[in-house]
PDB file of N, CA, C and O in Angstrom:
ATOM      1  N   MET A   1      -6.702  -4.113 -31.830  1.00  0.00           N
ATOM      2  CA  MET A   1      -7.313  -3.374 -31.078  1.00  0.00           C
ATOM      3  C   MET A   1      -6.735  -1.536 -31.113  1.00  0.00           C
ATOM      4  O   MET A   1      -5.657  -0.974 -31.311  1.00  0.00           O
ATOM      5  N   THR A   2      -8.051  -1.124 -30.820  1.00  0.00           N
ATOM      6  CA  THR A   2      -7.953   1.035 -31.663  1.00  0.00           C
ATOM      7  C   THR A   2      -7.559   1.064 -30.011  1.00  0.00           C
ATOM      8  O   THR A   2      -7.514   0.099 -29.249  1.00  0.00           O
ATOM      9  N   ASP A   3      -7.232   2.798 -29.646  1.00  0.00           N
ATOM     10  CA  ASP A   3      -6.983   3.224 -28.837  1.00  0.00           C
ATOM     11  C   ASP A   3      -8.394   3.155 -28.314  1.00  0.00           C
ATOM     12  O   ASP A   3      -8.522   2.079 -27.730  1.00  0.00           O
ATOM     13  N   ASP A   4      -9.067   3.582 -28.296  1.00  0.00           N
ATOM     14  CA  ASP A   4     -10.729   3.510 -27.957  1.00  0.00           C
ATOM     15  C   ASP A   4     -10.744   2.468 -27.183  1.00  0.00           C
ATOM     16  O   ASP A   4     -11.186   2.661 -26.050  1.00  0.00           O
ATOM     17  N   THR A   5     -10.320   1.202 -27.508  1.00  0.00           N
ATOM     18  CA  THR A   5     -10.665  -0.191 -27.130  1.00  0.00           C
ATOM     19  C   THR A   5     -10.145  -0.242 -25.913  1.00  0.00           C
ATOM     20  O   THR A   5     -10.777  -0.588 -24.915  1.00  0.00           O
ATOM     21  N   THR A   6      -8.367   0.273 -25.942  1.00  0.00           N
ATOM     22  CA  THR A   6      -7.771  -0.112 -24.763  1.00  0.00           C
ATOM     23  C   THR A   6      -7.635   1.410 -23.896  1.00  0.00           C
ATOM     24  O   THR A   6      -6.785   1.386 -23.006  1.00  0.00           O
ATOM     25  N   LEU A   7      -8.304   2.574 -24.052  1.00  0.00           N
ATOM     26  CA  LEU A   7      -8.921   3.516 -23.320  1.00  0.00           C
ATOM     27  C   LEU A   7      -9.883   3.314 -22.523  1.00  0.00           C
ATOM     28  O   LEU A   7     -10.099   3.961 -21.498  1.00  0.00           O
ATOM     29  N   ARG A   8     -10.756   2.071 -23.098  1.00  0.00           N
ATOM     30  CA  ARG A   8     -12.143   1.785 -22.705  1.00  0.00           C
ATOM     31  C   ARG A   8     -11.708   1.061 -21.786  1.00  0.00           C
ATOM     32  O   ARG A   8     -11.978   1.468 -20.657  1.00  0.00           O
ATOM     33  N   ARG A   9     -10.916  -0.217 -21.882  1.00  0.00           N
ATOM     34  CA  ARG A   9     -10.637  -1.178 -20.753  1.00  0.00           C
ATOM     35  C   ARG A   9      -9.582  -0.906 -19.522  1.00  0.00           C
ATOM     36  O   ARG A   9      -9.349  -1.597 -18.529  1.00  0.00           O
ATOM     37  N   GLN A  10      -9.083   0.223 -19.902  1.00  0.00           N
ATOM     38  CA  GLN A  10      -8.165   1.079 -18.575  1.00  0.00           C
ATOM     39  C   GLN A  10      -9.016   1.830 -17.459  1.00  0.00           C
ATOM     40  O   GLN A  10      -8.950   1.813 -16.230  1.00  0.00           O
ATOM     41  N   ALA A  11      -9.914   2.554 -18.439  1.00  0.00           N
ATOM     42  CA  ALA A  11     -10.978   2.944 -17.679  1.00  0.00           C
ATOM     43  C   ALA A  11     -12.102   1.884 -16.239  1.00  0.00           C
ATOM     44  O   ALA A  11     -12.392   2.054 -15.055  1.00  0.00           O
ATOM     45  N   GLU A  12     -12.416   0.709 -17.445  1.00  0.00           N
ATOM     46  CA  GLU A  12     -13.057  -0.266 -16.592  1.00  0.00           C
ATOM     47  C   GLU A  12     -12.346  -0.009 -15.754  1.00  0.00           C
ATOM     48  O   GLU A  12     -12.500   0.633 -14.715  1.00  0.00           O
ATOM     49  N   ARG A  13     -11.037  -0.806 -16.430  1.00  0.00           N
ATOM     50  CA  ARG A  13     -10.214  -1.409 -14.435  1.00  0.00           C
ATOM     51  C   ARG A  13      -9.802  -0.689 -13.640  1.00  0.00           C
ATOM     52  O   ARG A  13      -9.543  -1.097 -12.508  1.00  0.00           O
ATOM     53  N   ARG A  14      -9.632   0.527 -13.988  1.00  0.00           N
ATOM     54  CA  ARG A  14      -9.907   2.094 -12.997  1.00  0.00           C
ATOM     55  C   ARG A  14     -11.242   2.105 -12.070  1.00  0.00           C
ATOM     56  O   ARG A  14     -11.341   2.341 -10.866  1.00  0.00           O
ATOM     57  N   ALA A  15     -12.036   1.838 -12.837  1.00  0.00           N
ATOM     58  CA  ALA A  15     -13.301   2.004 -12.279  1.00  0.00           C
ATOM     59  C   ALA A  15     -13.597   0.869 -11.108  1.00  0.00           C
ATOM     60  O   ALA A  15     -13.603   0.995  -9.884  1.00  0.00           O
ATOM     61  N   ASP A  16     -13.776   0.011 -11.733  1.00  0.00           N
ATOM     62  CA  ASP A  16     -13.523  -1.476 -10.753  1.00  0.00           C
ATOM     63  C   ASP A  16     -12.899  -1.488  -9.483  1.00  0.00           C
ATOM     64  O   ASP A  16     -13.305  -2.059  -8.470  1.00  0.00           O
ATOM     65  N   MET A  17     -11.380  -0.476  -9.699  1.00  0.00           N
ATOM     66  CA  MET A  17     -10.754  -0.958  -8.731  1.00  0.00           C
ATOM     67  C   MET A  17     -11.071  -0.467  -7.683  1.00  0.00           C
ATOM     68  O   MET A  17     -11.092  -0.973  -6.561  1.00  0.00           O
ATOM     69  N   LYS A  18     -11.401   0.826  -8.117  1.00  0.00           N
ATOM     70  CA  LYS A  18     -12.533   2.407  -6.892  1.00  0.00           C
ATOM     71  C   LYS A  18     -13.530   1.729  -6.288  1.00  0.00           C
ATOM     72  O   LYS A  18     -13.677   1.508  -5.085  1.00  0.00           O
ATOM     73  N   LEU A  19     -14.415   1.313  -7.485  1.00  0.00           N
ATOM     74  CA  LEU A  19     -15.750   0.028  -6.922  1.00  0.00           C
ATOM     75  C   LEU A  19     -15.583  -0.599  -5.765  1.00  0.00           C
ATOM     76  O   LEU A  19     -16.142  -0.291  -4.713  1.00  0.00           O
ATOM     77  N   ALA A  20     -14.416  -1.951  -6.013  1.00  0.00           N
ATOM     78  CA  ALA A  20     -13.511  -2.396  -5.352  1.00  0.00           C
ATOM     79  C   ALA A  20     -13.014  -1.877  -3.677  1.00  0.00           C
ATOM     80  O   ALA A  20     -12.932  -2.521  -2.631  1.00  0.00           O
ATOM     81  N   PHE A  21     -12.762  -0.521  -3.977  1.00  0.00           N
ATOM     82  CA  PHE A  21     -11.899   0.003  -2.577  1.00  0.00           C
ATOM     83  C   PHE A  21     -13.413   0.725  -1.942  1.00  0.00           C
ATOM     84  O   PHE A  21     -13.325   1.172  -0.798  1.00  0.00           O
ATOM     85  N   ARG A  22     -14.342   0.808  -2.425  1.00  0.00           N
ATOM     86  CA  ARG A  22     -15.048   1.691  -1.616  1.00  0.00           C
ATOM     87  C   ARG A  22     -16.105   0.314  -1.005  1.00  0.00           C
ATOM     88  O   ARG A  22     -16.843   0.348  -0.020  1.00  0.00           O
ATOM     89  N   SER A  23     -15.881  -0.792  -1.916  1.00  0.00           N
ATOM     90  CA  SER A  23     -17.252  -1.660  -0.731  1.00  0.00           C
ATOM     91  C   SER A  23     -15.713  -2.516   0.430  1.00  0.00           C
ATOM     92  O   SER A  23     -15.837  -3.097   1.507  1.00  0.00           O
ATOM     93  N   HIS A  24     -15.068  -2.379   0.025  1.00  0.00           N
ATOM     94  CA  HIS A  24     -14.182  -2.424   0.903  1.00  0.00           C
ATOM     95  C   HIS A  24     -14.203  -1.313   2.314  1.00  0.00           C
ATOM     96  O   HIS A  24     -14.446  -1.641   3.475  1.00  0.00           O
ATOM     97  N   LEU A  25     -13.922  -0.143   1.883  1.00  0.00           N
ATOM     98  CA  LEU A  25     -13.832   0.884   2.874  1.00  0.00           C
ATOM     99  C   LEU A  25     -15.126   0.835   3.862  1.00  0.00           C
ATOM    100  O   LEU A  25     -15.068   1.163   5.047  1.00  0.00           O
ATOM    101  N   ALA A  26     -16.792   0.186   2.930  1.00  0.00           N
ATOM    102  CA  ALA A  26     -17.964   0.031   3.726  1.00  0.00           C
ATOM    103  C   ALA A  26     -17.929  -1.085   4.625  1.00  0.00           C
ATOM    104  O   ALA A  26     -18.255  -1.057   5.811  1.00  0.00           O
ATOM    105  N   ALA A  27     -17.510  -2.071   3.972  1.00  0.00           N
ATOM    106  CA  ALA A  27     -17.073  -2.942   4.817  1.00  0.00           C
ATOM    107  C   ALA A  27     -16.663  -2.686   6.415  1.00  0.00           C
ATOM    108  O   ALA A  27     -17.255  -2.958   7.459  1.00  0.00           O
ATOM    109  N   TYR A  28     -15.070  -1.885   6.066  1.00  0.00           N
ATOM    110  CA  TYR A  28     -14.492  -2.275   6.995  1.00  0.00           C
ATOM    111  C   TYR A  28     -15.368  -0.546   8.446  1.00  0.00           C
ATOM    112  O   TYR A  28     -15.238  -0.612   9.668  1.00  0.00           O
ATOM    113  N   LEU A  29     -15.790   0.138   8.022  1.00  0.00           N
ATOM    114  CA  LEU A  29     -16.726   0.812   8.631  1.00  0.00           C
ATOM    115  C   LEU A  29     -17.555   0.277   9.433  1.00  0.00           C
ATOM    116  O   LEU A  29     -17.416   0.437  10.646  1.00  0.00           O
ATOM    117  N   ILE A  30     -18.779  -0.608   8.810  1.00  0.00           N
ATOM    118  CA  ILE A  30     -19.700  -1.685   9.227  1.00  0.00           C
ATOM    119  C   ILE A  30     -19.155  -2.402  10.554  1.00  0.00           C
ATOM    120  O   ILE A  30     -19.274  -2.057  11.730  1.00  0.00           O
ATOM    121  N   VAL A  31     -18.606  -3.358  10.065  1.00  0.00           N
ATOM    122  CA  VAL A  31     -17.905  -4.367  10.696  1.00  0.00           C
ATOM    123  C   VAL A  31     -17.182  -3.513  12.081  1.00  0.00           C
ATOM    124  O   VAL A  31     -17.759  -3.793  13.131  1.00  0.00           O
ATOM    125  N   ASN A  32     -16.141  -2.629  12.214  1.00  0.00           N
ATOM    126  CA  ASN A  32     -15.466  -1.825  12.960  1.00  0.00           C
ATOM    127  C   ASN A  32     -16.255  -0.815  13.965  1.00  0.00           C
ATOM    128  O   ASN A  32     -15.718  -0.122  14.829  1.00  0.00           O
ATOM    129  N   ALA A  33     -17.499  -0.873  13.699  1.00  0.00           N
ATOM    130  CA  ALA A  33     -18.356   0.032  14.485  1.00  0.00           C
ATOM    131  C   ALA A  33     -19.219  -0.888  15.553  1.00  0.00           C
ATOM    132  O   ALA A  33     -19.522  -0.781  16.741  1.00  0.00           O
ATOM    133  N   GLY A  34     -19.529  -2.161  14.158  1.00  0.00           N
ATOM    134  CA  GLY A  34     -20.067  -3.344  15.387  1.00  0.00           C
ATOM    135  C   GLY A  34     -19.129  -3.785  16.223  1.00  0.00           C
ATOM    136  O   GLY A  34     -19.477  -4.122  17.355  1.00  0.00           O
ATOM    137  N   LEU A  35     -18.100  -3.848  15.928  1.00  0.00           N
ATOM    138  CA  LEU A  35     -16.989  -4.489  17.124  1.00  0.00           C
ATOM    139  C   LEU A  35     -16.501  -3.217  18.629  1.00  0.00           C
ATOM    140  O   LEU A  35     -15.948  -3.367  19.718  1.00  0.00           O
ATOM    141  N   PHE A  36     -16.980  -2.245  18.012  1.00  0.00           N
ATOM    142  CA  PHE A  36     -16.826  -0.697  18.936  1.00  0.00           C
ATOM    143  C   PHE A  36     -18.134  -0.972  19.843  1.00  0.00           C
ATOM    144  O   PHE A  36     -18.198  -1.093  21.066  1.00  0.00           O
ATOM    145  N   ALA A  37     -19.014  -1.026  19.007  1.00  0.00           N
ATOM    146  CA  ALA A  37     -20.493  -1.480  19.692  1.00  0.00           C
ATOM    147  C   ALA A  37     -20.328  -2.474  20.714  1.00  0.00           C
ATOM    148  O   ALA A  37     -20.585  -2.074  21.850  1.00  0.00           O
ATOM    149  N   ILE A  38     -19.949  -3.716  20.593  1.00  0.00           N
ATOM    150  CA  ILE A  38     -20.053  -4.742  21.482  1.00  0.00           C
ATOM    151  C   ILE A  38     -18.753  -4.616  22.179  1.00  0.00           C
ATOM    152  O   ILE A  38     -18.685  -5.312  23.192  1.00  0.00           O
ATOM    153  N   ASP A  39     -17.666  -3.884  21.894  1.00  0.00           N
ATOM    154  CA  ASP A  39     -16.627  -3.357  22.931  1.00  0.00           C
ATOM    155  C   ASP A  39     -17.062  -2.687  23.902  1.00  0.00           C
ATOM    156  O   ASP A  39     -16.712  -3.188  24.970  1.00  0.00           O
ATOM    157  N   TRP A  40     -17.740  -1.670  24.019  1.00  0.00           N
ATOM    158  CA  TRP A  40     -18.915  -0.497  24.663  1.00  0.00           C
ATOM    159  C   TRP A  40     -19.669  -1.577  25.471  1.00  0.00           C
ATOM    160  O   TRP A  40     -19.435  -1.633  26.678  1.00  0.00           O
ATOM    161  N   ALA A  41     -20.593  -2.479  24.894  1.00  0.00           N
ATOM    162  CA  ALA A  41     -21.723  -2.966  25.260  1.00  0.00           C
ATOM    163  C   ALA A  41     -21.421  -3.917  26.830  1.00  0.00           C
ATOM    164  O   ALA A  41     -22.089  -3.785  27.855  1.00  0.00           O
ATOM    165  N   THR A  42     -20.131  -4.950  26.624  1.00  0.00           N
ATOM    166  CA  THR A  42     -19.978  -5.563  27.300  1.00  0.00           C
ATOM    167  C   THR A  42     -18.622  -5.734  27.905  1.00  0.00           C
ATOM    168  O   THR A  42     -18.341  -6.709  28.602  1.00  0.00           O
ATOM    169  N   SER A  43     -17.543  -4.491  27.545  1.00  0.00           N
ATOM    170  CA  SER A  43     -16.973  -4.736  28.859  1.00  0.00           C
ATOM    171  C   SER A  43     -16.224  -2.880  28.640  1.00  0.00           C
ATOM    172  O   SER A  43     -15.310  -2.485  27.917  1.00  0.00           O
ATOM    173  N   PRO A  44     -16.890  -2.326  29.372  1.00  0.00           N
ATOM    174  CA  PRO A  44     -16.842  -0.924  29.140  1.00  0.00           C
ATOM    175  C   PRO A  44     -15.756  -0.734  30.403  1.00  0.00           C
ATOM    176  O   PRO A  44     -15.915  -1.018  31.591  1.00  0.00           O
ATOM    177  N   GLY A  45     -14.584  -0.147  29.717  1.00  0.00           N
ATOM    178  CA  GLY A  45     -13.248  -0.114  30.308  1.00  0.00           C
ATOM    179  C   GLY A  45     -12.066  -0.982  29.565  1.00  0.00           C
ATOM    180  O   GLY A  45     -10.879  -0.672  29.671  1.00  0.00           O
ATOM    181  N   ILE A  46     -12.388  -1.759  29.037  1.00  0.00           N
ATOM    182  CA  ILE A  46     -11.075  -2.698  28.275  1.00  0.00           C
ATOM    183  C   ILE A  46     -11.684  -2.248  26.912  1.00  0.00           C
ATOM    184  O   ILE A  46     -12.820  -2.469  26.493  1.00  0.00           O
ATOM    185  N   ASP A  47     -10.386  -1.378  26.153  1.00  0.00           N
ATOM    186  CA  ASP A  47     -10.731  -1.006  24.527  1.00  0.00           C
ATOM    187  C   ASP A  47     -10.305  -2.306  23.506  1.00  0.00           C
ATOM    188  O   ASP A  47      -9.254  -2.224  22.871  1.00  0.00           O
ATOM    189  N   TRP A  48     -10.837  -3.041  23.432  1.00  0.00           N
ATOM    190  CA  TRP A  48      -9.750  -3.924  22.340  1.00  0.00           C
ATOM    191  C   TRP A  48     -10.424  -3.997  21.007  1.00  0.00           C
ATOM    192  O   TRP A  48      -9.932  -4.735  20.153  1.00  0.00           O
ATOM    193  N   ALA A  49     -11.498  -3.305  20.744  1.00  0.00           N
ATOM    194  CA  ALA A  49     -12.054  -2.915  19.693  1.00  0.00           C
ATOM    195  C   ALA A  49     -10.719  -1.958  18.619  1.00  0.00           C
ATOM    196  O   ALA A  49     -10.725  -1.907  17.389  1.00  0.00           O
ATOM    197  N   PHE A  50      -9.724  -1.320  19.523  1.00  0.00           N
ATOM    198  CA  PHE A  50      -9.555  -0.583  18.395  1.00  0.00           C
ATOM    199  C   PHE A  50      -8.265  -1.630  17.605  1.00  0.00           C
ATOM    200  O   PHE A  50      -7.842  -1.138  16.559  1.00  0.00           O
ATOM    201  N   TRP A  51      -7.815  -2.591  17.891  1.00  0.00           N
ATOM    202  CA  TRP A  51      -6.521  -3.682  17.664  1.00  0.00           C
ATOM    203  C   TRP A  51      -7.278  -4.101  16.242  1.00  0.00           C
ATOM    204  O   TRP A  51      -6.539  -4.332  15.285  1.00  0.00           O
ATOM    205  N   PRO A  52      -8.453  -4.190  16.094  1.00  0.00           N
ATOM    206  CA  PRO A  52      -9.169  -4.996  14.988  1.00  0.00           C
ATOM    207  C   PRO A  52      -8.925  -3.632  14.159  1.00  0.00           C
ATOM    208  O   PRO A  52      -8.272  -3.804  13.130  1.00  0.00           O
ATOM    209  N   ALA A  53      -9.194  -2.759  14.333  1.00  0.00           N
ATOM    210  CA  ALA A  53      -9.540  -1.337  13.690  1.00  0.00           C
ATOM    211  C   ALA A  53      -8.590  -1.254  13.152  1.00  0.00           C
ATOM    212  O   ALA A  53      -8.666  -1.187  11.925  1.00  0.00           O
ATOM    213  N   ILE A  54      -6.958  -1.210  13.933  1.00  0.00           N
ATOM    214  CA  ILE A  54      -5.972  -0.615  13.211  1.00  0.00           C
ATOM    215  C   ILE A  54      -5.599  -1.698  12.470  1.00  0.00           C
ATOM    216  O   ILE A  54      -5.213  -1.449  11.328  1.00  0.00           O
ATOM    217  N   GLY A  55      -5.618  -3.060  12.893  1.00  0.00           N
ATOM    218  CA  GLY A  55      -4.685  -3.930  11.544  1.00  0.00           C
ATOM    219  C   GLY A  55      -5.277  -4.060  10.509  1.00  0.00           C
ATOM    220  O   GLY A  55      -4.532  -4.333   9.568  1.00  0.00           O
ATOM    221  N   TRP A  56      -6.892  -3.938  10.146  1.00  0.00           N
ATOM    222  CA  TRP A  56      -7.406  -3.806   9.290  1.00  0.00           C
ATOM    223  C   TRP A  56      -7.219  -2.335   8.644  1.00  0.00           C
ATOM    224  O   TRP A  56      -7.219  -2.187   7.422  1.00  0.00           O
ATOM    225  N   GLY A  57      -7.135  -1.770   9.116  1.00  0.00           N
ATOM    226  CA  GLY A  57      -6.973  -0.016   8.326  1.00  0.00           C
ATOM    227  C   GLY A  57      -5.687   0.227   7.869  1.00  0.00           C
ATOM    228  O   GLY A  57      -5.422   1.196   7.157  1.00  0.00           O
ATOM    229  N   ILE A  58      -4.636  -0.827   8.340  1.00  0.00           N
ATOM    230  CA  ILE A  58      -3.647  -0.901   7.736  1.00  0.00           C
ATOM    231  C   ILE A  58      -4.101  -1.397   6.179  1.00  0.00           C
ATOM    232  O   ILE A  58      -3.946  -0.742   5.148  1.00  0.00           O
ATOM    233  N   GLY A  59      -4.702  -2.737   6.306  1.00  0.00           N
ATOM    234  CA  GLY A  59      -5.059  -3.517   5.004  1.00  0.00           C
ATOM    235  C   GLY A  59      -5.380  -2.181   4.143  1.00  0.00           C
ATOM    236  O   GLY A  59      -4.655  -1.748   3.247  1.00  0.00           O
ATOM    237  N   LEU A  60      -6.451  -1.679   4.526  1.00  0.00           N
ATOM    238  CA  LEU A  60      -7.146  -0.291   3.922  1.00  0.00           C
ATOM    239  C   LEU A  60      -6.639   0.814   2.964  1.00  0.00           C
ATOM    240  O   LEU A  60      -6.863   1.348   1.878  1.00  0.00           O
ATOM    241  N   ALA A  61      -5.713   0.825   4.176  1.00  0.00           N
ATOM    242  CA  ALA A  61      -4.581   1.875   3.218  1.00  0.00           C
ATOM    243  C   ALA A  61      -3.493   1.839   2.336  1.00  0.00           C
ATOM    244  O   ALA A  61      -2.805   2.694   1.777  1.00  0.00           O
ATOM    245  N   ALA A  62      -3.540   0.130   2.374  1.00  0.00           N
ATOM    246  CA  ALA A  62      -2.446  -0.468   1.241  1.00  0.00           C
ATOM    247  C   ALA A  62      -3.964  -0.438   0.323  1.00  0.00           C
ATOM    248  O   ALA A  62      -3.566   0.486  -0.386  1.00  0.00           O
ATOM    249  N   HIS A  63      -4.820  -0.603  -0.009  1.00  0.00           N
ATOM    250  CA  HIS A  63      -5.653  -0.511  -1.002  1.00  0.00           C
ATOM    251  C   HIS A  63      -6.143   0.296  -1.408  1.00  0.00           C
ATOM    252  O   HIS A  63      -6.638   0.359  -2.533  1.00  0.00           O
ATOM    253  N   ALA A  64      -6.114   1.410  -0.284  1.00  0.00           N
ATOM    254  CA  ALA A  64      -6.320   2.819  -1.188  1.00  0.00           C
ATOM    255  C   ALA A  64      -4.829   3.267  -2.053  1.00  0.00           C
ATOM    256  O   ALA A  64      -4.675   3.844  -3.130  1.00  0.00           O
ATOM    257  N   SER A  65      -3.746   2.665  -0.954  1.00  0.00           N
ATOM    258  CA  SER A  65      -2.643   3.489  -1.719  1.00  0.00           C
ATOM    259  C   SER A  65      -2.566   2.663  -3.308  1.00  0.00           C
ATOM    260  O   SER A  65      -2.506   3.501  -4.208  1.00  0.00           O
ATOM    261  N   ALA A  66      -2.560   1.807  -3.612  1.00  0.00           N
ATOM    262  CA  ALA A  66      -2.918   0.461  -4.897  1.00  0.00           C
ATOM    263  C   ALA A  66      -4.007   1.557  -6.039  1.00  0.00           C
ATOM    264  O   ALA A  66      -3.900   1.805  -7.240  1.00  0.00           O
ATOM    265  N   THR A  67      -4.965   1.981  -5.052  1.00  0.00           N
ATOM    266  CA  THR A  67      -6.210   2.250  -5.776  1.00  0.00           C
ATOM    267  C   THR A  67      -5.864   3.531  -6.422  1.00  0.00           C
ATOM    268  O   THR A  67      -5.895   3.691  -7.643  1.00  0.00           O
ATOM    269  N   PHE A  68      -5.500   4.534  -5.478  1.00  0.00           N
ATOM    270  CA  PHE A  68      -5.675   6.349  -5.818  1.00  0.00           C
ATOM    271  C   PHE A  68      -4.421   6.831  -5.406  1.00  0.00           C
ATOM    272  O   PHE A  68      -4.298   8.030  -5.154  1.00  0.00           O
ATOM    273  N   GLY A  69      -3.203   5.833  -5.274  1.00  0.00           N
ATOM    274  CA  GLY A  69      -1.788   6.992  -5.265  1.00  0.00           C
ATOM    275  C   GLY A  69      -0.701   6.197  -5.695  1.00  0.00           C
ATOM    276  O   GLY A  69      -0.918   5.345  -6.557  1.00  0.00           O
ATOM    277  N   TYR A  70       0.534   6.356  -5.190  1.00  0.00           N
ATOM    278  CA  TYR A  70       1.624   5.301  -6.188  1.00  0.00           C
ATOM    279  C   TYR A  70       1.133   4.135  -6.428  1.00  0.00           C
ATOM    280  O   TYR A  70       0.845   4.011  -7.619  1.00  0.00           O
ATOM    281  N   LEU A  71       0.920   3.240  -5.807  1.00  0.00           N
ATOM    282  CA  LEU A  71       1.008   2.234  -6.562  1.00  0.00           C
ATOM    283  C   LEU A  71       0.161   1.684  -7.895  1.00  0.00           C
ATOM    284  O   LEU A  71       0.403   0.919  -8.829  1.00  0.00           O
ATOM    285  N   GLY A  72      -0.911   2.461  -7.482  1.00  0.00           N
ATOM    286  CA  GLY A  72      -1.508   2.319  -9.093  1.00  0.00           C
ATOM    287  C   GLY A  72      -0.942   3.315 -10.301  1.00  0.00           C
ATOM    288  O   GLY A  72      -1.348   3.329 -11.463  1.00  0.00           O
ATOM    289  N   ASP A  73       0.031   4.086  -9.762  1.00  0.00           N
ATOM    290  CA  ASP A  73       0.824   4.997 -11.195  1.00  0.00           C
ATOM    291  C   ASP A  73       1.509   4.022 -11.336  1.00  0.00           C
ATOM    292  O   ASP A  73       1.466   3.586 -12.486  1.00  0.00           O
ATOM    293  N   THR A  74       2.507   3.150 -10.258  1.00  0.00           N
ATOM    294  CA  THR A  74       3.787   2.344 -10.282  1.00  0.00           C
ATOM    295  C   THR A  74       3.607   1.531 -11.493  1.00  0.00           C
ATOM    296  O   THR A  74       4.372   1.650 -12.449  1.00  0.00           O
ATOM    297  N   ARG A  75       2.113   0.288 -11.479  1.00  0.00           N
ATOM    298  CA  ARG A  75       1.910  -0.470 -12.064  1.00  0.00           C
ATOM    299  C   ARG A  75       1.357  -0.015 -13.526  1.00  0.00           C
ATOM    300  O   ARG A  75       1.118  -0.914 -14.332  1.00  0.00           O
ATOM    301  N   GLU A  76       1.214   0.885 -13.779  1.00  0.00           N
ATOM    302  CA  GLU A  76       0.267   1.204 -14.843  1.00  0.00           C
ATOM    303  C   GLU A  76       1.804   1.842 -15.676  1.00  0.00           C
ATOM    304  O   GLU A  76       2.140   1.843 -16.860  1.00  0.00           O
ATOM    305  N   ARG A  77       2.395   2.283 -14.574  1.00  0.00           N
ATOM    306  CA  ARG A  77       3.928   2.609 -15.576  1.00  0.00           C
ATOM    307  C   ARG A  77       4.427   1.450 -16.516  1.00  0.00           C
ATOM    308  O   ARG A  77       4.859   1.477 -17.668  1.00  0.00           O
ATOM    309  N   LEU A  78       4.184   0.262 -15.485  1.00  0.00           N
ATOM    310  CA  LEU A  78       4.993  -1.046 -15.132  1.00  0.00           C
ATOM    311  C   LEU A  78       4.918  -1.522 -16.487  1.00  0.00           C
ATOM    312  O   LEU A  78       5.895  -1.809 -17.179  1.00  0.00           O
ATOM    313  N   VAL A  79       3.362  -1.613 -16.934  1.00  0.00           N
ATOM    314  CA  VAL A  79       2.365  -2.198 -17.705  1.00  0.00           C
ATOM    315  C   VAL A  79       3.042  -1.290 -19.730  1.00  0.00           C
ATOM    316  O   VAL A  79       3.382  -1.701 -20.839  1.00  0.00           O
ATOM    317  N   GLN A  80       2.931  -0.489 -19.294  1.00  0.00           N
ATOM    318  CA  GLN A  80       3.012   0.474 -20.540  1.00  0.00           C
ATOM    319  C   GLN A  80       4.787   0.372 -21.239  1.00  0.00           C
ATOM    320  O   GLN A  80       5.169   0.539 -22.397  1.00  0.00           O
ATOM    321  N   GLN A  81       5.467   0.077 -20.146  1.00  0.00           N
ATOM    322  CA  GLN A  81       6.879   0.330 -19.928  1.00  0.00           C
ATOM    323  C   GLN A  81       7.060  -1.892 -20.865  1.00  0.00           C
ATOM    324  O   GLN A  81       7.940  -2.331 -21.605  1.00  0.00           O
ATOM    325  N   GLU A  82       6.096  -2.430 -20.431  1.00  0.00           N
ATOM    326  CA  GLU A  82       6.494  -4.024 -20.834  1.00  0.00           C
ATOM    327  C   GLU A  82       5.291  -3.685 -22.817  1.00  0.00           C
ATOM    328  O   GLU A  82       5.521  -4.101 -23.953  1.00  0.00           O
ATOM    329  N   LEU A  83       4.379  -2.978 -22.379  1.00  0.00           N
ATOM    330  CA  LEU A  83       3.750  -3.048 -23.791  1.00  0.00           C
ATOM    331  C   LEU A  83       4.774  -2.579 -24.654  1.00  0.00           C
ATOM    332  O   LEU A  83       4.943  -3.139 -25.737  1.00  0.00           O
ATOM    333  N   GLN A  84       5.503  -1.584 -24.293  1.00  0.00           N
ATOM    334  CA  GLN A  84       6.966  -0.675 -25.249  1.00  0.00           C
ATOM    335  C   GLN A  84       7.686  -2.092 -25.520  1.00  0.00           C
ATOM    336  O   GLN A  84       7.497  -2.409 -26.695  1.00  0.00           O
ATOM    337  N   ARG A  85       8.210  -2.748 -25.040  1.00  0.00           N
ATOM    338  CA  ARG A  85       9.219  -4.128 -25.199  1.00  0.00           C
ATOM    339  C   ARG A  85       8.451  -4.774 -25.955  1.00  0.00           C
ATOM    340  O   ARG A  85       8.922  -5.098 -27.046  1.00  0.00           O
ATOM    341  N   LEU A  86       7.289  -5.099 -25.692  1.00  0.00           N
ATOM    342  CA  LEU A  86       7.106  -6.168 -26.690  1.00  0.00           C
ATOM    343  C   LEU A  86       6.010  -6.139 -28.441  1.00  0.00           C
ATOM    344  O   LEU A  86       5.479  -6.958 -29.191  1.00  0.00           O
ATOM    345  N   ARG A  87       6.187  -4.637 -28.337  1.00  0.00           N
ATOM    346  CA  ARG A  87       5.787  -3.657 -29.500  1.00  0.00           C
ATOM    347  C   ARG A  87       7.758  -3.449 -30.293  1.00  0.00           C
ATOM    348  O   ARG A  87       7.963  -3.124 -31.463  1.00  0.00           O
ATOM    349  N   GLU A  88       8.173  -3.559 -29.908  1.00  0.00           N
ATOM    350  CA  GLU A  88       9.409  -3.435 -29.836  1.00  0.00           C
ATOM    351  C   GLU A  88      10.153  -4.481 -30.472  1.00  0.00           C
ATOM    352  O   GLU A  88      10.969  -4.338 -31.383  1.00  0.00           O
ATOM    353  N   ARG A  89       9.731  -5.768 -29.797  1.00  0.00           N
ATOM    354  CA  ARG A  89      10.226  -7.289 -30.414  1.00  0.00           C
ATOM    355  C   ARG A  89       9.585  -7.272 -32.240  1.00  0.00           C
ATOM    356  O   ARG A  89      10.182  -7.470 -33.298  1.00  0.00           O
ATOM    357  N   ARG A  90       8.482  -7.020 -32.008  1.00  0.00           N
ATOM    358  CA  ARG A  90       7.672  -7.317 -33.071  1.00  0.00           C
ATOM    359  C   ARG A  90       8.799  -7.361 -34.444  1.00  0.00           C
ATOM    360  O   ARG A  90       8.384  -7.608 -35.577  1.00  0.00           O
TER     361      ARG A  90
END
């Protein structure tokens, strides 16, 4: 496999991760907007909709971290280390 092929696969994987995060974010915004609308319309004074938003927001933050932050870099570093070990064993 050539370096260009490897780089292309890596770029595709990263692009897929970013697209998946965008979909996750869009779902979070749409669903939580709906929950807040239902909360406001049915039970003024009782704010329950922020609980699912907080819980889901934690998951969304973890997804963002894996996609854009430290966790994504850690995985890539570990993959590169493992590739190096495998090449040395040949």
